[in-house]
N, C-alpha and C positions, 0 to 999 in steps of 0.2 A: 899421757893424759887422753882420752876417746873423747872428740870434738863434735862429731858428727857418726851417725849410723851407716857410714858408707865403707866399701872394698871391703875387707879383711871383717869389719865389725858390723857388715847389714843385716847380717842375722839378727842383730839384737832389735832391731827397729820393729815396732808393731806392724808394721806394713809388708813384715816378711811373710810369705807363703807358709802356712801352718793350718792345719784341718783343726779347728776349736769346736769344741760342743758348748752349746748354750743354752739351757733351757728345753733340752732336744732337740734342737737345731744347728743344723752343721753349717760351721764359715768358713771362711778362706783364709779367715787372718785374725790376730787377735784386734785390731782395728776396727773389722768388718763386725765382731761380735759385739765388742763396746759400745760401739754406735747404734748397734739395733738395739742396745738394751734402754737405751736414752727414753724411749716411747714403749708403751705396751700396744701399741698398733701392730695387728699381723699383716697388713701391707706394707708397711715398712719393715718389718723382719723380713719381710719376703725380698725387699726388695735389697736389704742388707747381704741376703744369703745366696742371692743369684751370683755366682761364679763369673759374671760376665762385666759384674760391676766392680773396679777395681777398688781397691781402698781408700783412693784421693777423691774418686768418687762419690763412694758412701759418705766419707767426711766433708765435703763441698756439700752435698745434697743435708747433711743434718745444722746445718746452718739456720736453714729455716723451720726446721722441726719444733713442734710443742713439745718441748721435754714433759716427762712426768715429773709429776707433784715430790716423789721422793727420791729423785735423783742424787740431791746433795748427801742424801743417808745412805744410800745405797752404792753408789759409783767406785768407791776404793774396794769394795767386795767382790764386785764383776771385774774390775781390773785384776785382786789378785786370783781370782779362779780361772781368768784367762792364761794369765801368765804362769801361774803353775801349768796347767795344760801344756802352754808353749815349751816350758822349759823342762817338761818330764816326757818330751816325745823324741824318739829316737830319729836321727836323721835318714 
């Protein structure tokens, strides 16, 4: 049983470095892309796309974000798009 995404299972984490393209913008991980989709603000998307910002930094910054009104309706499809890219990427 996998209890956490560490060591040999680290690659399963949404924080793992992998190129994800969402709405024409390239992100450094699934987490970066997913957090960016929480808002339609282009400044926020730029912050999320900045490769100098870690996934943890982006996730923490999203706590104060004004979430888009349709987030509950679209969040699962966003995650599916991101994970499909991640798991179809060759290492």
